[in-house]
C-alpha positions in Angstrom: 9.9 -9.9 -15.2 6.7 -12.2 -14.9 4.3 -9.3 -15.4 6.2 -7.8 -18.7 5.8 -11.2 -19.9 2.4 -11.3 -19.4 1.7 -7.9 -20.6 3.6 -8.6 -24.0 1.6 -12.0 -24.3 -1.8 -10.3 -24.0 -0.6 -8.0 -26.8 0.4 -10.5 -29.1 -2.7 -12.7 -28.4 -4.7 -9.5 -29.4 -3.3 -9.6 -32.8 -4.5 -13.2 -33.3 -8.1 -12.3 -32.0 -8.4 -8.8 -32.8 -8.6 -5.9 -30.3 -12.5 -5.9 -29.8 -12.7 -9.8 -29.1 -9.7 -9.8 -26.9 -11.3 -6.8 -25.1 -14.5 -8.6 -24.6 -12.5 -11.7 -23.3 -10.6 -9.7 -20.8 -13.6 -8.0 -19.5 -15.3 -11.3 -18.9 -12.2 -12.6 -17.3 -12.4 -9.3 -14.9 -16.0 -10.0 -14.2 -15.7 -13.4 -13.5 -12.6 -12.6 -11.0 -14.2 -9.7 -9.3 -17.6 -11.7 -8.8 -15.6 -14.5 -7.2 -14.1 -11.9 -5.0 -17.5 -10.3 -4.3 -19.1 -13.7 -3.6 -16.1 -14.9 -1.5 -16.5 -11.9 0.8 -20.1 -12.7 1.4 -19.4 -15.9 2.3 -16.6 -14.7 5.0 -19.5 -12.1 6.3 -22.0 -15.1 7.0 -19.3 -17.2 8.5 -19.3 -19.8 5.9 -15.5 -18.9 4.7 -12.2 -17.4 6.7 -11.6 -13.8 6.6 -7.9 -12.9 5.5 -7.4 -10.8 8.7 -8.8 -11.5 12.3 -10.0 -8.0 12.7 -12.2 -7.5 9.7 -15.2 -10.0 9.0 -14.5 -9.6 5.1 -11.5 -9.2 3.0 -11.9 -11.9 -0.1 -8.3 -13.1 -0.9 -6.6 -10.0 0.3 -5.3 -9.6 4.2 -7.5 -6.3 4.8 -10.7 -4.8 3.1 -8.6 -1.7 1.9 -7.3 -3.4 -1.2 -10.2 -5.7 -1.4 -12.5 -2.7 -1.8 -9.9 -1.4 -4.4 -10.0 -4.5 -6.3 -13.8 -4.6 -6.5 -14.1 -1.3 -8.0 -11.9 -2.4 -11.0 -14.5 -4.9 -12.1 -17.3 -2.8 -10.9 -16.1 0.1 -13.2 -15.3 -2.2 -16.0 -18.8 -3.9 -16.0 -21.0 -0.9 -15.3 -19.1 0.8 -18.3 -19.9 -2.0 -20.5 -23.7 -2.2 -19.4 -24.2 1.6 -20.0 -21.8 1.7 -23.4 -24.0 -1.5 -24.3 -27.4 -0.5 -23.1 -29.3 -0.5 -26.3 -27.8 -3.7 -27.2 -28.0 -5.9 -23.9 -29.7 -9.4 -23.9 -30.1 -9.1 -27.8 -28.6 -11.5 -30.2 -27.1 -14.9 -29.8 -27.3 -17.1 -26.6 -23.8 -16.7 -25.9 -24.1 -13.0 -26.0 -27.2 -13.0 -23.6 -25.2 -15.1 -21.3 -22.0 -12.9 -21.6 -24.5 -10.0 -20.2 -26.1 -11.8 -17.8 -22.6 -12.6 -16.3 -21.6 -9.0 -16.1 -25.0 -8.0 -14.6 -24.3 -10.7 -12.1 -20.8 -9.5 -11.3 -21.7 -5.9 -10.9 -24.6 -6.5 -8.7 -22.2 -8.8 -6.5 -19.6 -6.1 -6.4 -21.9 -3.1 -5.9 -23.5 -4.7 -2.9 -20.1 -5.9 -1.4 -18.0 -2.6 -2.2 -19.8 -0.4 0.4 -19.4 -3.0 3.1 -15.5 -3.0 2.6 -15.5 0.7 4.2 -12.7 1.2 1.6 -13.1 5.2 1.0 -10.2 4.9 -1.8 -12.4 1.7 -3.6 -15.3 4.2 -3.4 -13.9 7.0 -4.9 -12.2 4.9 -7.7 -15.5 3.4 -8.6 -17.3 6.8 -8.5 -14.5 8.5 -10.6 -14.5 5.8 -13.1 -18.4 5.7 -13.5 -18.7 9.4 -13.5 -16.4 9.8 -16.4 -18.4 6.9 -18.4 -21.4 8.8 -17.6 -20.0 11.9 -18.8 -18.7 10.3 -22.1 -21.5 8.2 -23.1 -24.7 10.3 -22.0 -25.2 13.6 -23.4 -24.5 15.5 -20.3 -24.5 18.8 -21.2 -27.9 18.9 -22.8 -29.3 17.1 -19.6 -27.5 19.8 -17.5 -29.1 22.7 -19.7 -32.7 21.1 -19.3 -32.6 20.3 -15.8 -30.4 23.2 -13.8 -32.3 22.6 -10.3 -31.3 18.7 -10.4 -27.8 19.5 -11.4 -27.7 21.7 -8.4 -29.1 19.1 -6.0 -26.8 16.6 -7.4 -24.0 18.9 -6.9 -24.8 19.4 -3.4 -25.3 15.8 -2.8 -21.8 15.2 -4.0 -20.2 17.7 -1.7 -22.1 16.5 1.1 -21.1 12.5 0.2 -17.3 13.9 -0.1 -17.5 15.3 3.2 -19.1 12.6 4.7 -16.5 10.3 3.1 -13.7 12.4 4.9 -15.4 12.6 8.3 -16.5 8.8 8.1 -12.6 8.2 9.2 -11.3 11.7 10.1 -8.2 10.9 11.7 -7.4 8.0 9.0 -8.1 10.9 6.3 -6.0 13.3 8.0 -3.2 10.7 8.5 -3.0 10.3 4.7 -2.9 13.9 3.9 0.1 13.8 6.4 1.8 11.2 4.5 1.5 13.0 1.2 2.9 16.1 2.8 5.8 14.1 3.9 6.2 12.1 0.6 6.3 15.5 -1.2 9.1 16.7 1.0 11.3 13.3 0.5 10.5 13.5 -3.1 11.8 17.3 -3.5 14.9 16.3 -1.3 15.7 13.2 -3.7 15.5 15.3 -6.9 16.4 14.8 -9.6 17.0 10.9 -9.8 15.6 9.6 -6.5 17.0 7.7 -3.7 16.9 4.3 -5.4 14.8 1.2 -5.4 13.1 0.1 -2.1 14.0 3.1 -0.4 10.9 4.9 -0.3 10.0 4.4 3.3 13.3 4.8 4.6 13.2 8.2 3.0 10.0 9.0 4.2 11.0 8.1 7.8 14.0 10.6 7.2 11.8 13.3 5.8 9.6 13.0 8.9 12.2 13.1 11.1 13.5 16.5 9.8 9.7 17.6 9.7 9.3 17.6 13.5 12.9 18.2 14.5 12.9 21.7 12.6 10.1 23.2 14.5 7.2 22.7 16.9 4.3 21.2 15.2 0.6 21.0 15.7 -1.0 18.3 18.1 -2.9 17.1 14.8 0.4 16.7 13.0 2.0 15.0 16.1 -1.0 12.8 16.8 -1.5 11.4 13.2 2.1 11.0 12.3 3.0 6.9 12.3 5.4 4.9 10.4 3.5 3.4 7.3 4.4 0.0 5.8 3.6 1.5 2.2 3.6 4.3 0.4 0.0 4.9 0.1 0.5 6.9 -3.2 2.4 5.0 -6.0 3.2 8.0 -8.0 4.9 9.9 -5.0 6.6 6.4 -4.5 8.0 6.0 -7.6 9.2 9.7 -7.7 11.1 9.4 -4.2 12.8 6.1 -5.5 13.4 7.1 -9.1 13.0 10.8 -9.2 11.4 13.1 -11.7 11.6 10.5 -14.7 9.9 7.9 -12.4 6.9 10.2 -11.5 6.7 11.0 -15.3 6.7 7.5 -16.4 4.1 6.1 -13.5 2.0 9.1 -14.7 2.2 9.2 -18.4 1.8 5.1 -19.1 -1.8 4.8 -17.3 -2.8 8.1 -18.9 -1.8 6.9 -22.3 -3.5 3.8 -21.8 -6.6 5.2 -20.5 -6.7 7.4 -23.6 -6.4 4.6 -26.0 -9.3 2.7 -24.1 -11.4 5.4 -23.9 -10.9 6.5 -27.6 -12.3 3.1 -28.6 -14.9 3.0 -26.1 -13.5 0.2 -24.6 -15.0 -0.7 -21.1 -11.5 -1.9 -19.7 -10.5 1.9 -19.9 -12.7 2.5 -16.9 -11.2 -0.4 -14.8 -7.7 1.4 -15.7 -9.1 4.7 -14.4 -10.3 2.9 -11.3 -6.8 1.6 -10.8 -5.2 5.0 -11.5 -7.5 6.6 -8.8 -6.8 4.0 -6.4 -3.3 4.1 -6.8 -3.3 8.1 -5.6 -4.6 6.7 -2.2 -3.1 3.2 -1.5 -0.5 0.3 -2.6 -1.9 -1.8 -5.5 1.4 -2.3 -7.0 2.6 -4.3 -3.7 0.0 -6.9 -4.0 0.1 -9.9 -6.8 -3.5 -9.2 -8.2 -3.2 -5.9 -8.9 0.0 -6.4 -10.8 -1.4 -9.1 -12.8 -4.2 -7.2 -13.5 -2.1 -4.2 -14.7 0.0 -6.2 -16.9 -3.3 -7.3 -18.7 -4.5 -3.9 -18.8 -1.6 -2.4 -20.4 -1.2 -5.1 -23.0 -4.6 -5.0 -24.0 -4.5 -1.0 -24.1 -1.3 -1.0 -26.2 -2.5 -3.8 -28.5 -2.6 -3.5 -32.4 -5.7 -2.0 -33.8 -6.8 -5.0 -35.7 -5.6 -8.6 -36.4 -2.6 -9.3 -38.4 -3.8 -10.0 -42.0 -1.8 -13.1 -42.7 -3.0 -16.4 -40.8 0.7 -17.8 -40.1 1.4 -14.1 -38.9 -1.5 -14.5 -36.3 -0.6 -18.2 -35.8 2.8 -17.1 -35.0 1.8 -14.3 -32.7 -0.7 -16.5 -30.9 2.1 -19.2 -30.2 4.4 -16.6 -29.0 1.9 -15.0 -26.8 0.7 -18.4 -25.2 4.7 -19.1 -24.7 5.3 -15.9 -22.9 2.1 -16.4 -20.9 3.1 -19.8 -19.8 7.0 -18.3 -19.3 5.2 -15.6 -17.1 3.1 -17.8 -15.2 5.7 -20.4 -14.2 7.9 -17.6 -12.9 5.2 -15.9 -10.8 4.4 -19.3 -9.5 8.3 -20.1 -8.9 8.6 -16.5 -7.1 5.4 -17.4 -5.0 6.6 -20.6 -4.1 10.0 -19.8 -3.3 8.8 -16.8 -1.0 6.4 -19.2 0.9 9.5 -21.7 1.4 11.6 -18.8 2.5 8.8 -17.4 4.9 8.2 -20.6 6.5 12.1 -21.3 7.4 11.9 -17.3 8.6 8.5 -18.3 10.8 10.6 -21.0 12.3 13.7 -19.0 13.0 11.6 -16.4 14.8 10.1 -19.2 17.3 13.7 -19.2 18.8 13.8 -15.4 19.4 10.2 -15.6 20.8 11.8 -18.7 23.2 14.8 -16.3 24.1 17.2 -18.6 22.1 18.9 -15.8 20.4 22.0 -17.7 19.2 19.8 -20.2 17.7 17.8 -17.4 16.1 21.0 -16.1 14.7 21.9 -19.5 13.2 18.3 -20.1 11.4 18.2 -16.5 10.3 21.5 -15.8 8.8 21.5 -18.2 5.9 18.2 -16.6 4.6 19.8 -12.8 4.2 20.5 -13.6 0.5 16.7 -14.1 -0.2 15.3 -11.6 2.2 18.0 -8.9 2.6 15.4 -6.5 0.6 12.7 -7.5 3.5 13.2 -4.8 6.3 11.1 -6.9 8.6 13.5 -9.9 8.3 16.6 -7.4 8.7 15.2 -6.2 12.0 14.6 -9.8 13.4 18.3 -10.5 12.4 19.6 -7.2 13.9 17.5 -7.9 17.1 19.0 -11.3 17.7 22.5 -10.2 17.2 21.8 -7.5 19.6 20.7 -9.9 22.0 23.7 -12.1 21.5 26.0 -9.4 22.2 27.2 -8.8 18.5 26.4 -5.0 18.7 28.8 -3.7 15.4 27.3 -6.5 13.4 23.6 -5.9 15.0 24.2 -2.4 13.8 25.3 -3.2 10.1 22.2 -5.1 9.6 19.9 -2.7 11.4 21.1 0.2 9.2 20.4 -1.6 6.2 16.7 -2.0 7.3 16.3 1.6 8.5 17.1 2.6 4.9 14.4 0.3 3.8 11.6 1.3 6.6 10.1 4.2 8.3 9.7 2.3 11.8 11.9 4.1 14.5 12.3 0.8 16.2 15.4 0.2 14.0 17.1 3.5 15.7 16.0 2.2 19.1 18.1 -1.1 18.8 20.7 0.6 17.1 21.1 3.2 20.0 21.2 0.4 22.3 24.1 -1.2 20.6 25.9 2.1 20.6 25.1 2.5 24.4 26.4 -1.3 25.1 29.6 -0.2 23.3 30.0 2.9 25.5 29.4 5.4 22.5 26.6 7.4 24.6 26.7 10.5 22.2 25.9 8.3 19.1 23.4 6.3 21.3 21.3 9.7 22.2 21.5 11.0 18.7 20.0 7.7 17.5 17.1 7.7 20.3 16.5 11.4 19.2 16.2 10.4 15.6 13.8 7.8 16.6 11.7 10.1 18.7 11.2 12.8 15.7 10.4 10.1 13.5 7.2 9.4 15.2 6.9 12.0 18.1 3.7 10.6 19.7 5.7 7.3 21.0 7.2 7.2 24.4 9.7 4.6 24.1 12.6 6.4 22.3 12.3 8.9 25.3 12.1 6.2 28.1 15.6 4.5 26.5 17.1 7.9 26.6 16.2 8.7 30.1 17.2 5.4 31.3 20.6 5.8 29.6 20.9 9.2 31.5 20.3 7.5 34.7 23.0 4.6 34.2 25.6 7.2 33.5 24.8 9.6 36.0 23.4 12.4 34.2 20.5 12.6 36.5 19.5 16.2 35.9 19.3 15.1 31.8 17.2 12.2 32.9 14.6 14.4 35.0 14.2 16.9 32.3 13.6 14.0 29.7 11.2 12.3 32.0 9.3 15.8 32.6 9.0 15.8 28.8 7.6 12.4 28.9 5.0 13.2 31.5 3.7 16.1 29.5 3.1 13.9 26.5 -0.5 12.8 25.8 -1.1 9.1 26.1 -3.7 7.0 24.4 -5.8 5.4 27.1 -6.3 2.2 25.3 -2.6 1.6 25.0 -1.6 -0.2 27.7 1.7 -0.5 26.9 1.9 3.4 26.8 0.3 3.5 29.9 2.7 1.2 31.6 5.7 3.4 30.3 4.3 6.5 31.3 3.7 5.2 35.1 7.0 3.9 35.2 8.6 7.3 34.1 6.4 9.0 36.5 7.6 6.6 39.5 11.2 7.2 38.3 10.8 10.9 38.1 9.5 11.0 41.6 12.9 9.6 42.9 14.9 11.8 40.7 13.6 14.9 42.0 14.9 13.9 45.5 18.1 14.1 43.9 17.9 16.9 41.4 17.0 20.3 42.7 14.1 22.1 41.0 12.7 25.7 41.7 
């Protein structure tokens, strides 16, 4: 709701100032915002500011450099497009215009310097596509190509090499992203025509990946890159999974319509919209506050009226209404953030009880937060696990099954299986362990749990067979947990071999 109010507010205010002046104001805002983020990244890189992630030197106001690079691409695209469109009029006219142009130049320079250092390939691609479209739109490209065939060929080869370099820069990550899209396409088809419902995209992803690996043997590469993503990494497929074909059509048509309106008016903000639309193919911008706010601004500006309203009183009413809605949207956004922080603090305090092994206290602290956090699968896992450790197995499974519908993490099924096992429902436990195994087949833990259960109930031959399966699985030499689990399995397998005859 806050973002809808902000978008409508921008739409109304543009009818007071006019679309052109409003567009310049929004562009200036984007340049200030992007320039600030780029400067903050430089400060983090030099050690004068704290990064948002211990594993990365530079993240801006984000938690990791991936979305940070994507956000920088928005300002870079809009600013570069403005400089190209206005190239013949730069630093001319009034002093205010010169200051405006200088601010855009500085912002573009900072973002162009910082963006490559983020190592965000999606951000690079988003900016490159937006700038390329701007060049094709604003420069007489066909005439230049016809007169420079050799240079065109060399540039085309360079482009292909750059794309190949981007792919091989993080090959495993790129293969993993392609695998995610493959599974999401399966989940989308499975949930046609109207989707699985809000908040279920990751749960449907996990279910589709389980089916994918269960139905037949897959390549070693597919097994290696399969994981349990925390985001859809493709906003369009995510919308399609949750809301079906209508959701996919809307998620594609709305940005396309906004881009068409922007580019038709030669508005540089259109290239920021292009960058965001490209970035949304590879990442999760709609899960982050900064992207959602800027998308609301872009949509409000893109669908704004063609000119100012003719009557002054109408313009003033539109301005007043727009400012009121903007204030209301900002207030609601502030209250949401404040409530989230307050609840998050209580949640963090409750997790300390679990870390100390005081699970009864953890359940008492976590349970009152259910109404506020029932859509957060991490919270549901914490509560479900604490209930499991206190022996409330049925209640634990109810909570964990809610979380499993919203998450692709196989750990939900591991604990559900242990709950069933504690209740003596061994067939159900076995099925949960196998679901967990097929969801991420490179993990040893589900099979270790299954092997332990077989040993406890006296099915030593089945336990040995599972142990042999674990022993044959490849293990990451840098993962100490996997190495420990494999070593423990091999030791247990040796003892089982003295009991189970092998040919």
